[in-house]
C-alpha positions in Angstrom: 0.0 0.0 0.0 2.8 2.4 0.9 4.5 1.7 -2.5 1.2 2.3 -4.4 0.6 5.5 -2.5 4.1 6.7 -3.3 3.6 5.9 -7.0 0.3 7.8 -7.2 2.0 10.8 -5.5 4.8 10.7 -8.0 2.3 10.5 -10.9 0.6 13.6 -9.6 3.9 15.4 -9.4 4.7 14.2 -13.0 1.5 15.7 -14.4 2.1 19.0 -12.6 5.7 19.1 -13.8 4.7 18.6 -17.4 2.2 21.4 -17.3 4.7 23.7 -15.5 7.5 22.8 -18.0 5.4 23.5 -21.1 3.9 26.7 -19.6 7.3 28.0 -18.5 9.0 27.2 -21.8 6.2 28.7 -23.8 6.3 31.9 -21.7 10.0 32.4 -22.4 9.4 32.0 -26.1 6.5 34.4 -26.1 8.5 37.1 -24.3 11.1 36.9 -27.1 13.8 37.7 -24.6 15.5 34.4 -24.5 14.6 30.8 -23.6 16.3 28.0 -21.8 19.1 26.5 -23.9 17.3 23.4 -25.2 14.1 25.4 -26.0 16.1 28.2 -27.7 17.9 25.6 -29.9 14.6 24.0 -30.8 13.1 27.3 -31.9 16.2 28.0 -34.1 16.1 24.5 -35.5 12.4 24.9 -36.4 13.2 28.2 -38.1 16.0 26.5 -40.1 14.2 23.4 -41.3 10.8 25.1 -41.6 8.9 22.7 -39.5 6.4 23.5 -36.7 7.9 24.0 -33.2 5.9 21.1 -31.8 7.1 18.7 -34.5 10.7 19.9 -34.2 10.6 19.4 -30.4 9.2 15.9 -31.0 11.9 14.9 -33.5 14.6 16.4 -31.3 13.3 14.3 -28.5 13.5 11.1 -30.5 17.2 11.8 -31.4 18.1 12.5 -27.8 16.2 9.4 -26.6 18.6 7.3 -28.8 21.6 9.2 -27.4 20.5 8.4 -23.9 20.4 4.7 -24.7 24.0 4.9 -26.0 25.2 6.7 -22.8 23.5 4.1 -20.6 25.5 1.4 -22.4 22.6 -1.0 -22.6 19.0 -0.9 -23.8 16.7 0.3 -21.0 13.2 -0.4 -22.3 11.5 1.4 -19.5 13.6 4.6 -20.0 13.3 4.4 -23.8 9.5 4.4 -23.7 9.4 6.8 -20.8 11.3 9.4 -22.9 9.0 8.8 -25.9 5.8 9.0 -23.9 7.0 12.3 -22.3 7.7 14.2 -25.5 4.4 13.5 -27.2 2.3 15.7 -24.9 5.1 18.1 -24.0 6.2 19.0 -27.5 2.7 20.0 -28.6 1.8 21.6 -25.3 4.7 24.0 -25.7 3.3 25.0 -29.1 -0.2 25.4 -27.8 0.9 27.4 -24.7 3.1 29.6 -26.8 0.1 30.4 -29.0 -2.0 31.1 -25.9 0.6 33.5 -24.4 0.9 35.3 -27.7 -2.9 35.6 -27.8 -2.9 37.1 -24.3 -0.5 39.8 -25.6 2.7 38.8 -23.9 4.9 39.8 -26.9 3.4 43.3 -26.9 4.0 44.1 -23.2 6.6 46.6 -22.1 10.2 45.5 -21.7 10.1 45.5 -17.9 7.0 43.3 -17.8 8.5 40.9 -20.4 11.8 40.7 -18.4 9.9 39.7 -15.3 7.8 37.1 -17.2 10.9 35.7 -18.8 12.5 35.2 -15.4 9.3 33.6 -14.1 9.4 31.2 -17.1 13.0 30.2 -16.5 12.3 29.6 -12.8 9.2 27.6 -13.6 11.1 25.4 -16.0 13.9 24.7 -13.6 11.5 23.8 -10.8 9.5 21.5 -13.2 12.6 19.7 -14.2 13.6 19.1 -10.6 10.1 17.7 -9.8 9.9 15.2 -12.6 13.6 14.1 -12.3 12.8 13.3 -8.7 9.6 11.5 -9.6 11.5 9.6 -12.3 8.4 8.0 -14.0 8.5 9.8 -17.3 11.2 12.2 -18.2 11.9 14.4 -21.2 14.9 13.0 -23.0 16.7 16.3 -22.9 16.6 16.4 -19.1 17.1 12.6 -18.9 20.4 13.3 -20.6 21.5 15.5 -17.8 20.1 13.0 -15.3 22.1 10.2 -16.8 25.3 12.3 -17.0 24.7 13.5 -13.4 24.3 10.1 -11.7 26.2 7.8 -14.0 29.3 9.9 -14.9 29.5 13.0 -12.6 29.0 11.8 -9.1 25.5 13.2 -8.7 26.4 16.8 -9.4 23.4 18.6 -10.8 25.5 21.5 -12.0 28.0 19.5 -13.9 25.3 17.3 -15.4 23.4 20.3 -16.6 26.4 21.9 -18.2 27.5 18.8 -19.9 24.0 18.3 -21.4 24.1 21.8 -22.9 26.7 20.8 -25.5 24.2 19.4 -28.2 21.7 22.4 -28.1 24.5 24.9 -28.2 26.0 23.2 -31.3 22.5 23.1 -32.9 21.9 26.8 -32.2 25.3 27.8 -33.8 24.7 25.6 -36.9 21.1 27.0 -37.3 22.4 30.6 -37.0 25.1 29.9 -39.6 22.5 28.4 -41.9 19.8 31.1 -41.6 21.6 34.2 -40.4 18.9 34.6 -37.7 19.0 34.0 -34.0 15.7 33.4 -32.3 14.7 32.8 -28.6 18.2 33.5 -27.5 19.0 36.4 -25.2 18.6 37.5 -21.6 16.7 34.4 -20.6 19.2 32.1 -22.2 22.1 33.7 -20.2 20.0 33.4 -17.0 19.4 29.7 -17.7 23.0 29.1 -18.5 24.2 30.8 -15.4 21.5 29.9 -12.9 19.2 27.1 -14.0 21.3 24.2 -12.7 21.6 26.0 -9.3 17.9 26.7 -9.3 17.3 23.0 -9.9 19.6 22.1 -7.1 17.7 24.5 -4.8 14.4 23.2 -6.0 15.5 19.6 -5.1 15.5 20.7 -1.4 12.8 23.4 -1.3 10.1 22.7 -3.9 8.0 19.8 -2.6 11.0 18.7 -0.4 9.1 15.5 0.6 9.6 14.3 -3.0 13.0 12.4 -3.1 15.1 11.3 -6.0 14.1 7.8 -7.2 17.5 6.9 -8.8 17.4 3.8 -11.0 20.7 3.8 -12.9 
């Protein structure tokens, strides 16, 4: 009974974190002041290959899912399908929520208001990642990448794991910029995410729903 109750609690946190993650990412896109590194690279990749953001996020997720399996060194069926099941709702929720924020007029707000909302978006994303990494039922492959690096290769360091996982999106962003001559969703918020998101995640581990502990399985 205790295990079942724990699982149901983790599921509730998972659903909450998916909504938080999609909403926060979409908010940073709508402010046009810079998104988290992975989100910013997805926006630039979508602009380059002329595919909708939702579909780009989905394809991106499939590729990273395969990379995660290589890093694990063996086929983890649960983790493989966990990654795929996460990206289906998340990818298109981001696109839907971005449209919603745009409809509410976020892109047309004054600079000060958009800076505040961009910060709120980054904080929301970091807290969401912390929640579903601790729940460890379904996980976005991008964040699962940092999770695997953190616990399998970097002695549990959230900061090192996050920084190591930033390499692919930074490369994609640079290539997209070279190909299009345009840089989208990269700015103040991106710098904030690079500097502080890993620390915010670490803080969230202990202060945002602190009763939720890490369920490590690698």
